[in-house]
C-alpha positions as CSV (number, residue, x, y, z in Angstrom):
1,M,41.4,-13.1,9.0
2,N,41.4,-13.3,12.8
3,E,38.8,-15.0,14.9
4,G,36.9,-11.8,15.5
5,G,36.5,-11.3,11.8
6,R,35.4,-14.9,11.2
7,F,32.9,-14.5,14.0
8,L,31.5,-11.3,12.5
9,I,31.1,-12.8,9.0
10,S,29.4,-15.9,10.5
11,V,26.9,-13.7,12.4
12,L,26.2,-11.6,9.4
13,Y,25.7,-14.7,7.2
14,T,23.4,-16.3,9.8
15,L,21.2,-13.2,10.3
16,T,20.9,-12.6,6.6
17,V,19.8,-16.2,5.9
18,L,17.4,-16.1,8.8
19,G,15.9,-12.8,7.6
20,L,15.4,-14.1,4.1
21,G,13.9,-17.3,5.6
22,V,11.2,-15.3,7.5
23,Y,10.0,-13.8,4.2
24,A,10.2,-17.1,2.4
25,F,8.2,-18.8,5.1
26,Q,5.6,-16.1,4.8
27,S,5.3,-17.0,1.1
28,L,4.8,-20.6,2.0
29,L,2.2,-19.8,4.7
30,L,0.2,-17.5,2.4
31,T,0.2,-20.2,-0.3
32,V,-1.2,-22.7,2.2
33,L,-3.9,-20.2,3.4
34,F,-4.8,-19.4,-0.2
35,L,-5.4,-23.1,-1.0
36,R,-7.5,-23.4,2.1
37,H,-9.7,-20.4,1.5
38,R,-9.7,-20.0,-2.3
39,R,-13.3,-21.2,-2.7
40,D,-14.7,-19.1,0.2
41,A,-17.8,-17.2,-0.8
42,T,-17.9,-13.4,-0.7
43,P,-21.1,-11.9,0.9
44,S,-23.2,-9.8,-1.4
45,V,-26.7,-8.3,-1.7
46,E,-29.1,-7.7,-4.5
47,V,-29.3,-4.0,-5.2
48,K,-32.5,-2.5,-6.6
49,D,-32.2,0.3,-9.2
50,S,-33.2,2.9,-6.7
51,E,-30.7,1.7,-4.1
52,W,-27.4,2.2,-5.9
53,P,-25.4,4.8,-3.9
54,R,-23.7,7.8,-5.4
55,V,-20.2,7.1,-6.5
56,A,-17.4,9.5,-7.4
57,V,-14.7,8.0,-9.7
58,Q,-11.4,9.7,-9.2
59,L,-8.8,9.7,-11.9
60,P,-5.5,11.2,-10.6
61,I,-3.2,12.1,-13.5
62,F,0.0,14.0,-14.1
63,N,1.3,14.4,-17.7
64,E,-0.4,11.5,-19.3
65,Q,-1.1,12.6,-22.9
66,H,-0.8,9.1,-24.3
67,V,-3.5,7.5,-22.1
68,V,-5.7,10.2,-20.6
69,E,-8.4,9.8,-23.3
70,R,-8.4,6.0,-22.9
71,L,-8.8,6.5,-19.1
72,I,-11.7,9.0,-19.4
73,D,-13.4,6.9,-22.0
74,A,-13.3,3.8,-19.8
75,A,-14.6,5.7,-16.8
76,A,-17.4,7.2,-18.8
77,A,-18.4,3.7,-20.1
78,L,-19.0,2.4,-16.6
79,D,-22.4,0.8,-16.4
80,Y,-23.9,2.7,-13.5
81,P,-27.0,4.9,-13.0
82,A,-26.0,8.3,-14.6
83,D,-27.7,10.4,-11.9
84,R,-25.5,8.7,-9.2
85,L,-22.1,8.7,-11.0
86,E,-19.6,11.5,-11.2
87,I,-16.1,11.4,-12.7
88,Q,-13.3,13.6,-11.4
89,V,-10.2,14.0,-13.5
90,L,-7.7,15.1,-10.9
91,D,-5.2,16.8,-13.2
92,D,-1.9,18.1,-12.0
93,S,-0.4,18.2,-15.5
94,T,2.0,20.7,-16.9
95,D,1.8,19.7,-20.5
96,E,-0.9,19.2,-23.2
97,T,-2.6,16.5,-21.1
98,T,-4.9,19.1,-19.6
99,A,-6.2,20.2,-23.0
100,L,-6.8,16.6,-24.1
101,A,-8.6,15.9,-20.8
102,E,-10.8,19.0,-21.1
103,A,-11.8,18.2,-24.7
104,R,-12.6,14.6,-23.9
105,A,-14.6,15.5,-20.7
106,A,-16.6,18.0,-22.7
107,W,-17.4,15.4,-25.3
108,H,-18.7,13.0,-22.6
109,R,-20.7,15.7,-20.9
110,A,-22.5,16.4,-24.1
111,R,-23.5,12.7,-24.0
112,G,-24.9,13.1,-20.5
113,V,-22.0,11.8,-18.4
114,E,-20.9,13.9,-15.5
115,V,-17.1,14.4,-16.1
116,R,-15.2,17.2,-14.5
117,V,-11.5,18.1,-14.9
118,L,-10.2,19.5,-11.7
119,H,-6.9,21.1,-12.4
120,R,-4.4,22.1,-9.7
121,V,-1.7,24.7,-10.3
122,D,0.7,22.8,-8.0
123,R,1.3,19.2,-6.9
124,S,1.3,19.6,-3.2
125,G,0.9,16.3,-1.6
126,F,1.2,14.6,-5.0
127,K,-1.4,11.9,-5.5
128,A,-2.6,11.9,-1.9
129,G,-3.1,15.7,-2.2
130,A,-5.0,15.3,-5.4
131,L,-7.3,12.6,-4.0
132,A,-8.0,14.7,-0.8
133,W,-8.7,17.8,-2.9
134,G,-11.2,15.9,-5.1
135,Q,-12.9,14.3,-2.1
136,A,-13.6,17.8,-0.7
137,Q,-15.5,18.6,-3.9
138,T,-18.0,15.7,-3.9
139,R,-20.7,14.5,-1.7
140,A,-20.5,10.9,-2.9
141,G,-20.5,8.2,-0.2
142,F,-18.3,5.8,-2.2
143,I,-15.1,6.8,-4.1
144,A,-13.5,4.7,-6.8
145,V,-9.8,5.3,-7.8
146,F,-8.2,4.5,-11.1
147,D,-4.6,5.5,-12.1
148,A,-3.9,6.6,-15.6
149,D,-2.7,3.2,-16.8
150,F,-6.1,1.5,-16.0
151,R,-9.0,0.7,-18.3
152,P,-11.8,-0.7,-16.0
153,H,-14.5,-3.0,-17.4
154,P,-18.0,-1.4,-17.7
155,D,-19.4,-3.7,-15.0
156,F,-16.7,-2.8,-12.4
157,L,-18.9,-0.8,-10.1
158,R,-21.9,-3.1,-10.3
159,R,-19.7,-6.0,-9.2
160,I,-17.8,-4.2,-6.4
161,I,-20.6,-2.1,-4.7
162,P,-23.0,-4.9,-3.7
163,P,-20.4,-6.8,-1.5
164,M,-19.6,-3.5,0.2
165,L,-23.3,-2.8,0.9
166,A,-23.6,-6.3,2.3
167,R,-21.3,-5.4,5.2
168,P,-21.3,-1.8,6.6
169,D,-17.9,-2.4,8.2
170,I,-16.2,-2.8,4.9
171,G,-14.3,0.4,4.4
172,M,-12.5,-0.5,1.2
173,A,-12.7,-3.1,-1.5
174,Q,-9.8,-3.9,-3.7
175,T,-9.9,-5.9,-7.0
176,R,-7.3,-7.9,-8.9
177,W,-5.1,-6.2,-11.4
178,S,-5.1,-7.8,-14.8
179,H,-2.7,-6.8,-17.6
180,L,-3.3,-5.0,-20.9
181,N,0.1,-5.7,-22.4
182,E,1.6,-8.7,-20.7
183,E,2.5,-10.2,-24.1
184,Y,4.4,-7.1,-25.2
185,S,7.9,-8.2,-24.1
186,P,9.7,-10.5,-21.6
187,I,9.8,-7.6,-19.2
188,T,6.1,-7.3,-19.1
189,R,5.7,-11.0,-18.9
190,V,7.8,-11.1,-15.8
191,Q,5.9,-8.2,-14.2
192,S,2.5,-10.0,-14.9
193,L,3.9,-13.1,-13.2
194,A,5.0,-11.1,-10.1
195,L,1.7,-9.2,-9.8
196,D,-0.4,-12.3,-10.3
197,G,1.4,-13.9,-7.3
198,H,0.5,-10.9,-5.2
199,F,-3.0,-10.4,-6.3
200,V,-4.1,-14.0,-6.7
201,V,-2.4,-15.7,-3.8
202,E,-1.2,-13.1,-1.3
203,Q,-4.2,-10.7,-1.3
204,T,-6.7,-13.6,-1.3
205,A,-5.0,-15.4,1.5
206,R,-4.7,-12.3,3.7
207,S,-8.2,-11.1,3.1
208,R,-10.0,-14.4,3.7
209,S,-7.8,-15.4,6.6
210,G,-8.6,-12.3,8.6
211,L,-5.2,-10.8,8.1
212,L,-4.5,-7.1,7.3
213,T,-4.5,-6.2,3.6
214,N,-3.5,-3.1,1.7
215,F,-5.2,-0.9,-0.9
216,N,-3.0,-1.1,-4.1
217,G,-3.6,2.5,-5.1
218,S,-6.0,1.8,-8.0
219,G,-8.8,-0.6,-9.0
220,G,-10.6,-0.2,-5.7
221,V,-13.5,1.6,-4.0
222,W,-13.5,3.4,-0.7
223,R,-16.4,4.2,1.6
224,R,-16.1,7.9,2.3
225,G,-16.8,7.5,6.0
226,C,-13.9,5.1,6.3
227,I,-11.5,7.6,4.7
228,E,-12.6,10.3,7.0
229,D,-12.5,8.1,10.1
230,A,-9.0,6.9,9.4
231,G,-7.6,10.4,9.1
232,G,-7.9,11.0,5.3
233,W,-5.2,10.8,2.6
234,Q,-1.8,11.8,3.9
235,S,1.4,12.5,2.0
236,D,4.2,11.7,4.5
237,T,4.8,8.4,2.8
238,M,5.3,7.5,-0.8
239,T,2.6,4.8,-0.6
240,E,-0.4,6.7,0.5
241,D,-2.5,3.7,-0.4
242,M,-0.9,1.3,2.0
243,D,-0.8,4.0,4.7
244,L,-4.5,4.8,4.6
245,S,-5.6,1.1,4.3
246,Y,-3.6,0.1,7.3
247,R,-4.8,3.1,9.3
248,A,-8.4,2.2,8.4
249,Q,-8.0,-1.3,9.6
250,L,-6.4,-0.1,12.8
251,A,-9.5,2.1,13.3
252,G,-11.8,-0.9,13.1
253,W,-12.7,-1.0,9.5
254,R,-12.3,-4.1,7.3
255,N,-10.8,-4.4,3.9
256,L,-12.4,-6.7,1.3
257,Y,-10.5,-8.2,-1.6
258,L,-12.4,-9.5,-4.6
259,P,-10.1,-11.7,-6.7
260,D,-12.9,-12.5,-9.2
261,V,-13.2,-8.8,-10.2
262,D,-10.3,-7.5,-12.3
263,A,-9.1,-4.1,-13.4
264,P,-6.9,-4.2,-16.5
265,A,-3.8,-2.0,-16.4
266,E,-0.7,-1.2,-18.5
267,L,2.6,-2.7,-17.3
268,P,5.8,-0.6,-17.6
269,A,7.6,-1.5,-20.8
270,Q,10.9,0.2,-19.8
271,M,13.4,-1.3,-17.4
272,E,14.0,2.1,-15.9
273,A,10.3,2.6,-15.4
274,F,10.0,-0.8,-13.7
275,K,13.0,0.0,-11.4
276,K,11.6,3.4,-10.4
277,Q,8.2,1.9,-9.7
278,Q,9.7,-0.7,-7.4
279,A,11.9,1.9,-5.7
280,R,8.9,4.1,-5.0
281,W,7.0,1.1,-3.5
282,A,10.0,0.1,-1.4
283,Q,10.5,3.6,0.0
284,G,6.9,4.1,0.8
285,S,6.3,0.7,2.4
286,V,9.3,1.3,4.7
287,Q,7.9,4.7,5.6
288,C,4.6,3.0,6.5
289,L,6.6,0.6,8.7
290,R,8.1,3.5,10.6
291,K,4.8,5.3,10.9
292,L,2.5,2.4,11.8
293,S,4.6,-0.3,13.5
294,W,4.0,0.9,17.0
295,R,0.3,1.4,16.4
296,I,0.1,-2.2,15.1
297,L,2.0,-3.6,18.1
298,T,-0.2,-1.7,20.6
299,S,-3.5,-2.4,18.8
300,D,-6.2,-4.9,19.6
301,L,-5.2,-7.2,16.8
302,S,-4.3,-10.8,17.5
303,P,-0.7,-11.8,17.8
304,Q,-0.9,-13.6,14.4
305,Q,-2.4,-10.5,12.8
306,K,0.4,-8.3,14.2
307,V,3.2,-10.5,13.1
308,M,1.9,-11.0,9.6
309,A,1.1,-7.2,9.3
310,L,4.7,-6.3,10.2
311,V,6.2,-8.9,7.9
312,H,3.9,-7.6,5.2
313,I,4.8,-3.9,5.3
314,S,8.5,-4.7,5.9
315,G,8.6,-7.0,2.8
316,Y,11.1,-4.8,0.9
317,F,13.7,-5.6,3.5
318,T,14.3,-8.6,1.4
319,Q,16.2,-6.3,-0.9
320,P,19.0,-5.2,1.4
321,L,19.1,-8.7,2.8
322,M,19.8,-10.1,-0.7
323,L,22.4,-7.4,-1.3
324,M,24.0,-8.4,2.0
325,L,24.0,-12.0,0.9
326,L,26.0,-11.1,-2.1
327,L,28.5,-8.8,-0.3
328,I,29.3,-11.4,2.4
329,S,29.7,-14.2,-0.2
330,L,33.2,-13.3,-1.1
331,P,34.6,-13.4,2.5
332,V,32.6,-16.6,3.1
333,V,34.1,-18.4,0.1
334,L,37.6,-17.1,1.0
335,L,37.3,-18.9,4.3
336,P,36.8,-22.5,3.3
337,Q,37.0,-23.7,6.9
338,M,34.0,-21.6,7.8
339,S,30.8,-23.7,7.9
340,Q,27.4,-22.6,6.5
341,P,25.0,-24.4,8.7
342,L,21.9,-22.5,7.5
343,G,22.6,-23.0,3.8
344,M,20.3,-26.0,3.7
345,V,17.6,-24.1,5.4
346,L,17.8,-21.3,2.8
347,G,17.8,-23.8,0.0
348,L,14.6,-25.4,1.4
349,L,12.8,-22.1,1.9
350,A,13.9,-20.9,-1.6
351,A,11.2,-23.3,-2.9
352,A,8.4,-21.3,-1.3
353,P,8.3,-18.3,-3.7
354,P,8.3,-20.5,-6.9
355,L,5.4,-22.5,-5.4
356,L,3.4,-19.3,-4.7
357,F,3.8,-18.0,-8.3
358,A,3.1,-21.4,-9.8
359,V,-0.1,-21.7,-7.8
360,A,-1.2,-18.2,-8.9
361,Q,-0.7,-19.1,-12.6
362,A,-2.5,-22.4,-12.2
363,S,-5.4,-20.6,-10.7
364,L,-5.7,-18.1,-13.5
365,H,-4.7,-19.9,-16.7
366,R,-4.9,-23.2,-18.4
367,D,-1.5,-22.7,-20.0
368,W,0.0,-21.9,-16.6
369,A,3.1,-24.1,-17.2
370,H,4.0,-22.1,-20.3
371,R,3.6,-18.8,-18.5
372,F,5.7,-20.1,-15.6
373,L,8.6,-20.5,-17.9
374,Y,9.3,-16.8,-17.3
375,F,9.9,-17.4,-13.6
376,P,13.7,-17.8,-13.9
377,L,13.8,-14.3,-15.6
378,L,11.7,-13.0,-12.7
379,V,14.3,-14.2,-10.3
380,I,17.1,-12.7,-12.4
381,M,15.4,-9.3,-12.7
382,G,14.5,-9.4,-9.0
383,A,18.2,-9.9,-8.1
384,G,19.2,-7.1,-10.5
385,I,17.1,-4.4,-9.0
386,T,18.2,-5.0,-5.4
387,W,20.7,-2.1,-5.6
388,S,18.1,0.5,-6.6
389,T,15.5,-0.9,-4.2
390,T,18.0,-1.0,-1.3
391,R,18.7,2.6,-1.9
392,A,15.0,3.3,-1.7
393,V,14.7,1.3,1.5
394,W,17.4,3.5,3.0
395,E,15.6,6.6,1.9
396,G,12.4,5.3,3.5
397,L,14.3,4.7,6.8
398,T,15.9,8.2,6.8
399,R,13.2,10.6,5.4
400,W,9.5,11.2,5.2
401,G,7.7,11.8,2.0
402,G,9.6,12.5,-1.2
403,T,9.1,13.4,-4.8
404,F,6.4,11.3,-6.4
405,R,7.9,10.2,-9.8
406,R,5.1,8.6,-11.7
407,T,5.6,5.6,-13.9
408,P,5.2,6.7,-17.6
409,K,2.5,5.1,-19.7
410,F,2.5,4.9,-23.4
411,Q,-0.9,3.2,-24.4
412,I,0.7,-0.2,-25.0
413,E,-1.9,-3.0,-25.4
414,G,-1.2,-6.5,-26.3
415,R,1.9,-6.6,-28.4
416,R,1.2,-3.2,-30.0
417,G,2.6,0.1,-28.9
418,E,5.7,2.3,-29.0
419,W,7.5,4.2,-26.3
420,A,10.9,5.0,-27.7
421,G,9.9,8.4,-29.2
422,S,7.9,9.6,-26.3
423,V,8.9,12.6,-24.2
424,Y,8.0,10.5,-21.2
425,R,10.7,7.9,-21.9
426,L,13.1,7.5,-19.1
427,L,16.9,7.4,-19.3
428,P,19.2,5.5,-16.9
429,D,20.6,7.3,-14.0
430,R,23.8,6.9,-11.9
431,L,22.5,3.9,-10.2
432,V,23.5,1.9,-13.2
433,L,27.2,2.3,-12.1
434,G,26.4,0.6,-8.8
435,E,24.7,-2.3,-10.7
436,L,27.8,-2.7,-13.0
437,A,30.1,-2.7,-10.0
438,L,28.0,-5.3,-8.2
439,M,27.9,-7.4,-11.3
440,G,31.7,-7.4,-11.3
441,Y,31.8,-8.2,-7.6
442,A,29.5,-11.2,-8.2
443,V,31.9,-12.4,-11.0
444,V,34.9,-12.1,-8.7
445,A,33.2,-13.9,-5.9
446,G,32.2,-16.6,-8.3
447,V,35.7,-17.1,-9.5
448,A,36.9,-17.3,-5.9
449,A,34.2,-19.8,-5.1
450,W,35.3,-22.0,-8.0
451,L,38.9,-21.8,-7.0
452,N,38.2,-22.7,-3.4
453,G,35.8,-25.5,-4.2
454,R,32.7,-23.8,-2.8
455,Y,30.6,-24.9,-5.7
456,A,27.3,-24.7,-3.8
457,T,27.7,-20.9,-3.8
458,L,28.0,-20.6,-7.6
459,P,24.3,-20.6,-8.5
460,V,23.5,-17.6,-6.2
461,L,26.5,-15.7,-7.4
462,A,25.6,-16.4,-11.0
463,L,22.1,-15.2,-10.3
464,F,23.4,-11.8,-9.1
465,A,25.9,-11.5,-12.0
466,L,23.2,-12.2,-14.5
467,G,20.7,-10.0,-12.7
468,Y,22.8,-6.9,-12.4
469,G,24.2,-7.4,-15.9
470,L,20.7,-7.7,-17.4
471,V,19.2,-4.7,-15.5
472,A,22.2,-2.4,-16.2
473,G,22.7,-3.6,-19.7
474,L,19.1,-3.3,-20.8
475,G,18.8,0.1,-19.1
476,L,21.9,1.4,-21.0
477,F,20.7,-0.1,-24.3
478,Q,17.3,1.4,-24.1
479,G,18.8,4.8,-23.2
480,R,21.7,4.8,-25.7
481,R,19.6,3.7,-28.6
482,F,17.3,6.7,-28.3
483,A,19.7,9.1,-26.6
484,S,18.6,12.0,-28.8
485,V,15.2,12.1,-27.0
486,R,15.3,13.4,-23.5
487,V,12.7,14.0,-20.8
């Protein structure tokens, strides 16, 4: 390779490592901020029986026959004054889910609970469209949102409304997601570990340090005036939740995060479901970056808030950066004379994410060390989905909106539940071919690294080979085993 080629590879390698280093440093900084603010008190007020505001609980659903009754039952069981609580089942379904929802809503209405099924004949705007449509049909000043996979505790509203009443500038309050089925399989164990890192450390650190936070789409309550002031629900991104929460903060409202209030939810049990969920979040967050970055830069936020906000909503750029790290590894190891001056920096910063997840587990569980044993699998799965999430990042950069493909739910709780025979079960798509190709590339690069004495590169290449092999292999296994059942 000529000098120009060597220079190009060196530049790509340096930029890739520096880019990953930025996000790793963010993890370290958020961990430090969490440890500094973890015991901060949340303002609240005592609410008299006559002072509880009217709340509309919105339940957006689309083809959820396995969990719709569980969802409605949990919403109807909320401990809140009945004359100030209404439940909207925002139903876009095209299957028997609608009939199940209607029957369950009628049963609760007979018991004195105000439950309405609002059925749309089309999915215009998808979830954002459903939420906006439901909002137009209520006069409630506060709106709670729960996706179909959630089962909120009865005291949810009584714990989240008082802190919002304590500060009129609080436009939205988000709670921590807990997990109904984390013990179901290694896949759900890994997801619980990842989500705990976000909800325990990242969200707490951002909220209590004055940084911008995001609504996570479910398990939260909005002040109606905040939604309207921020421009309402919009469907030009795949993450309408992040979009609205950032627009609200740019309009002067504050987001509140309540880590001590949890909302249990079902984790995806299928690899394909997990991949598609991550891809949707990746595409939507990048669309939010395109939509909001200029407004963030020209806002009245402090420089620290601006930088952290941009790093936050661009977080899925780690996916193409990791893919680039793999792709340039082969030319790097084939050029033994080429130095890797930033390799030590990357190695040092690689310790930041494990620290974040370990702190999260230690804050939640006494047996945190046992739970943290799944962290290596989290890293492997994270490497294995970089192909599908990189594709999603590209779609987020090149188009607005998109088709909202919901994550299927199967009413899996604890270690009990079955998804294999469901009509909602997902089959692997053509992306698995790219994963298999990248697994082969990682193996070839690993052999080249061994033959050229570049042993320091082997752990990273082994990580990618294992990751793509696991994700592709498990997706094919789950699809082939039950190939007679198709969506």
